[in-house]
N, C-alpha and C positions, 0 to 999 in steps of 0.2 A: 626241091626247096623244102627245108625243114618246117614242120608244122609248129605253130606257136603253142607253147605250153601255158597253162593257166594254173594259178594257185587257188586252193579252196577259199571261199569268201568268209570273212569274219561275220559275226552275228549281225552287226549293224549294216554291213555291206549287203548281206543276203536280204535283209528286210527292205533296204532301199531298192535293190534290183527286183524284188518281187513286185513292188509298186510300179516300177518302170516297165517291167515286162507286161504287166496287166493293163496299164493305161498310158502308153506313150503316144506322142511326145508330152513331156511334163517339165515344169520348172521345179527348182528346189522347194519353193514355197508350196507348190501343189503336193509334192511328196511329203513334206512336213505335215501338211494338213490331213493327209490320209493315214499317217502313222499315229495310232492311238494306243492306249493301254501300255503294256510293257515295252512296246517298240517306240513310244513317244520320246522325241529328243528335241533339243533346241534347234531353231532354224539354222543357226550358224554351223552346228554340228552336221546337219544334213547337207548343207551347202559344201562344206569341206569334204565330206564323204563322197559326194557326187563328183567333185573336182578330182579327187583321188581316183575314183573309178574311171573317169575320163582319161587321166594320165596313164592308167593301167591298160587302156584300150577297150574297156568294157562298155563305155558310154561314148556316143557321139553327141556333139552339141552344136547349136547355132544360136546366134544372138537374136533375142526377141525383145526389142526395146532395151531396157536396162538389165534384163535377166537373160540367162542361158536357158534354152529349151533342149532337153536331153531325150535321146532315143537310144535303145540298146544296140550295140554293135553286133551282137549275136542274139538269136532267140534263146529262150531258156533251154529247149532241147539241144540246140547246137552247143551251148556252153557246157551243159552237163555231159554231153558226148565228148567234147574236147578235154574236159577235166578228167573223165574216166579213162580216155585214151592215154593221157599223160601219166596218170597214176599207175595204170596197168604196165606201161612201158618201163617206168621206174622200177616197179616191183620185179618184172621179168628180167631187166638188166642186172639187178642186184642179186636175184635168187634163182634165176633160170628155171630148170626143170622142176625143182622143188615147188616153186611158186605156181607153175602150171598145174602140177598135181593137186596142190592145195585148192586152186581155183575150181578145178573139176569136182573135187570132194565137196567144196562149199556149195557149188551149184546143185549137186545132187541132194544135199541136206535141205536146201531151201525149197526146191521143187524138182522132182525127178524129170519133169518134162523139159526143164532147162537144158538137160543133156541132149535131148533131141534137137532143140533149137540151136545149141552149140554145134552139133554135127551138121546141121543145115547151113549155118553161117560159114563153117569151114569149107563145106562143099562149094558154096557160092563164091567164096574168096578164091578158091583154087581154079574156078571157071572164069575168074576175072570180073565178077560182078560186084565184089565187095569193097 
């Protein structure tokens, strides 16, 4: 079965998901009340955004009186991993070995120890644990 691929979140979607990941289950009103400063938006904007995230499969919901109560369909680490998996697959399918070499070079530039971790992950995958 093919894994579901996820698109990166927009700024408002990411702000809403940050609240939901931190304090679920929540209603749109509760999310709206927790978003202050630059992230502050009208209640209807938050409600629409949460409905859109539900339709995308990122939020689950159940009726609570007149409101919907939302929970994340994936934890934040699960979403980030799925997003990274999809992006990596797209890049590798488009650019093959060039992309793989660039990834190794980038890992070495960020932190040389990432190359050791990469070797460990490859070894685990080959042994069937990854």
